[in-house]
C-alpha positions in Angstrom: -36.7 148.0 -40.8 -37.5 151.5 -39.6 -38.6 153.7 -42.5 -36.0 156.4 -41.8 -33.3 153.8 -42.2 -34.7 152.7 -45.5 -34.7 156.4 -46.7 -31.1 156.8 -45.5 -29.9 153.7 -47.3 -31.8 154.7 -50.4 -30.1 158.2 -50.4 -26.7 156.7 -49.8 -27.1 154.1 -52.5 -28.1 156.8 -55.0 -25.0 158.9 -54.6 -25.3 161.0 -51.5 -22.3 160.7 -49.2 -22.8 159.9 -45.5 -20.4 161.3 -43.0 -19.9 159.4 -39.7 -17.4 159.6 -36.9 -15.6 156.3 -37.1 -15.1 152.9 -38.7 -17.6 151.2 -36.3 -20.3 153.6 -37.4 -19.5 152.8 -41.0 -19.6 149.1 -40.3 -23.1 149.4 -38.6 -24.5 151.3 -41.6 -22.9 148.7 -44.0 -24.5 145.8 -42.0 -27.9 147.6 -42.5 -27.5 147.5 -46.2 -25.8 150.8 -47.1 -23.6 150.4 -50.2 -22.9 154.1 -51.0 -20.1 156.4 -50.0 -19.5 156.6 -46.3 -16.7 158.8 -45.0 -15.3 158.6 -41.5 -14.2 161.8 -39.8 -11.7 160.4 -37.3 -10.0 157.9 -39.5 -8.3 160.2 -42.0 -5.8 162.1 -39.8 -7.2 165.4 -40.9 -8.4 168.3 -38.8 -12.1 168.9 -39.2 -11.8 171.8 -41.6 -9.3 169.7 -43.7 -11.8 166.9 -43.7 -14.5 169.3 -44.9 -12.3 170.3 -47.8 -12.0 166.7 -48.9 -15.8 166.3 -48.7 -16.7 169.6 -50.3 -16.8 168.3 -54.0 -20.0 166.3 -53.2 -23.3 168.1 -54.1 -25.0 166.7 -51.0 -23.8 165.1 -47.8 -25.7 163.5 -44.9 -24.1 164.2 -41.5 -24.7 161.3 -39.1 -22.6 161.8 -36.0 -23.3 160.3 -32.7 -26.2 161.7 -30.6 -24.1 162.6 -27.6 -22.6 166.0 -26.7 -19.4 165.4 -28.7 -21.3 164.1 -31.7 -23.6 167.2 -31.7 -20.6 169.5 -31.4 -18.8 167.8 -34.3 -22.0 168.0 -36.4 -22.4 171.7 -35.8 -18.7 172.4 -36.6 -18.7 170.3 -39.8 -22.0 171.8 -40.9 -20.5 175.3 -40.6 -17.5 174.3 -42.7 -19.6 172.6 -45.4 -22.6 174.8 -45.7 -21.0 177.1 -48.2 -19.6 174.3 -50.3 -22.4 171.7 -50.6 -25.9 170.9 -49.5 -25.7 169.6 -45.9 -28.5 167.3 -44.7 -29.0 166.9 -41.0 -32.7 165.8 -41.2 -31.7 162.1 -40.7 -29.6 163.0 -37.7 -32.5 165.0 -36.1 -35.1 162.3 -36.8 -32.9 159.5 -35.7 -31.9 161.3 -32.5 -35.5 161.6 -31.5 -36.4 158.1 -32.6 -33.5 156.2 -31.0 -32.7 158.6 -28.0 -33.7 156.0 -25.4 -32.1 153.1 -27.2 -28.6 154.4 -28.2 -26.4 157.5 -28.3 -24.2 156.3 -31.1 -24.4 155.2 -34.7 -22.3 152.1 -34.2 -25.1 150.5 -32.2 -27.8 151.0 -34.7 -27.5 147.6 -36.3 -27.9 145.8 -33.0 -30.7 148.1 -31.9 -32.6 147.4 -35.1 -32.0 143.7 -34.8 -33.3 143.8 -31.2 -36.4 145.8 -32.2 -37.2 143.4 -35.0 -36.8 140.4 -32.7 -39.0 142.0 -30.1 -41.7 142.6 -32.6 -42.0 138.8 -33.2 -41.9 137.8 -29.6 -45.3 137.0 -27.9 -46.3 139.2 -25.0 -47.4 137.8 -21.6 -50.6 139.8 -21.4 
């Protein structure tokens, strides 16, 4: 598995909350081995600032929205709401966006992208 995903799973499993956009994003992270707290923005019925108030008690959160325009906008807005309340980590988002930019634009596809990459690494090449 890609090192950054191992680091993300380790952070989540040690108590850092991960914030994603929806249930499919959560399901993808769970299938990759994440056992920690994952909160979905769009499944709570709150406006973004209300969602931020619910998340604020955490000491540290990892924002992991989709890599498209809307995901980036959501990340920036939520970061602004949370920065004064807790430590907001967007390093995983930045690194993953660069790493996976040609493979996917959303978090919900990460598990299938990783599976495909692992499979391709074992397939012989026709050189």
